[in-house]
C-alpha positions in Angstrom: 10.1 5.1 -14.1 7.7 7.5 -15.8 9.8 10.8 -17.1 6.7 12.9 -16.1 7.5 12.8 -12.4 8.9 15.5 -10.3 11.4 13.2 -8.6 11.6 10.1 -10.6 14.2 8.5 -8.5 13.6 9.7 -4.9 15.9 8.3 -1.9 14.0 5.7 -0.1 15.0 5.2 3.6 14.0 2.5 5.9 11.1 2.9 8.2 11.7 3.2 12.1 10.4 0.6 14.2 7.1 1.4 15.9 7.5 1.9 19.5 4.9 0.5 21.9 2.9 3.1 24.0 2.5 2.6 27.6 -0.8 3.7 29.2 -0.6 4.9 32.8 -2.0 2.6 35.3 -4.0 5.1 37.5 -5.8 7.1 35.0 -9.3 8.7 35.2 -11.1 7.0 32.3 -13.1 10.1 31.5 -10.1 12.6 31.6 -8.6 13.7 28.5 -5.3 11.7 27.5 -2.4 13.7 26.6 -1.1 13.7 23.1 2.5 13.7 22.3 4.9 13.7 19.4 5.1 10.0 19.0 1.2 9.8 18.6 1.1 12.5 16.0 4.0 10.7 14.1 2.1 7.4 14.3 -0.9 9.0 12.7 0.8 10.5 9.7 3.7 8.2 8.9 1.9 5.9 6.7 0.6 8.6 4.5 1.6 7.6 0.8 3.5 10.1 -1.2 1.1 11.4 -4.1 3.9 10.5 -6.9 5.3 7.3 -5.4 4.2 4.1 -3.7 6.4 5.0 -0.6 5.1 6.5 2.6 6.1 10.0 3.7 8.2 8.5 6.5 10.3 6.1 3.8 10.7 9.4 1.8 11.8 11.3 5.0 9.5 14.0 4.1 8.3 13.9 7.7 10.3 12.9 10.7 9.5 12.5 14.3 11.8 15.4 15.3 10.0 17.9 13.0 6.8 17.6 15.1 5.9 19.8 18.1 3.0 19.2 20.5 2.0 21.6 23.2 -0.9 19.8 24.8 -1.5 22.4 27.4 -2.3 25.0 24.6 -3.8 22.6 22.2 -1.4 23.1 19.4 0.4 20.9 16.9 3.0 21.9 14.4 4.3 19.8 11.9 7.3 20.7 9.5 7.7 18.7 6.4 10.3 18.6 3.6 9.3 17.6 0.3 11.9 15.3 -1.7 12.5 18.4 -4.4 13.0 21.8 -3.6 10.2 23.2 -6.0 7.8 20.2 -5.4 4.6 20.9 -6.9 2.9 18.3 -4.8 3.8 20.1 -1.5 0.4 21.5 -1.3 -1.2 18.0 -1.7 0.9 16.6 1.1 0.2 19.4 3.2 -3.5 18.9 2.7 -3.1 15.3 3.3 -1.4 15.9 6.5 -3.8 18.5 7.8 -7.1 16.3 6.9 -5.6 13.4 8.8 -4.7 15.3 11.8 -8.1 17.0 11.9 -9.7 13.5 11.7 -7.7 12.1 14.3 -7.2 14.8 17.0 -9.9 16.3 19.1 -11.3 19.4 17.7 -9.6 21.7 20.3 -6.4 21.2 18.6 -4.9 23.7 16.2 -2.7 22.2 13.4 -0.1 24.4 11.9 2.1 23.0 8.9 5.4 24.1 7.7 7.1 23.4 4.4 10.9 23.5 4.4 12.6 24.3 1.3 15.3 27.0 0.9 12.3 29.3 2.2 10.0 28.4 4.9 6.4 28.5 3.8 3.9 28.5 6.7 0.1 27.2 6.3 -2.0 28.1 9.4 
């Protein structure tokens, strides 16, 4: 691999099997549908890493457990962990996550991203 990469040999994990989402039977078609952790994860799981041909899910940069959704307060929190501690691509990854979620979610939602290293960095 190219020696100019920050993490030339990342650990690649398997992808989780996609779970089918079930829609409630008696729902008002004009009512707002609640958004949950699985839906957020499905939106961002296939974003590609800026340095590698793998998705953020395959590199375990994002996991379903690191997503919190408060639908009543229209708030989404996503924590992600770059593959190396001092990753210069963390900002790019954060921007990709934010843009994807801003495009997928209704405008009432506030998205907060957290980068986990040895020190937690907060993007509001």
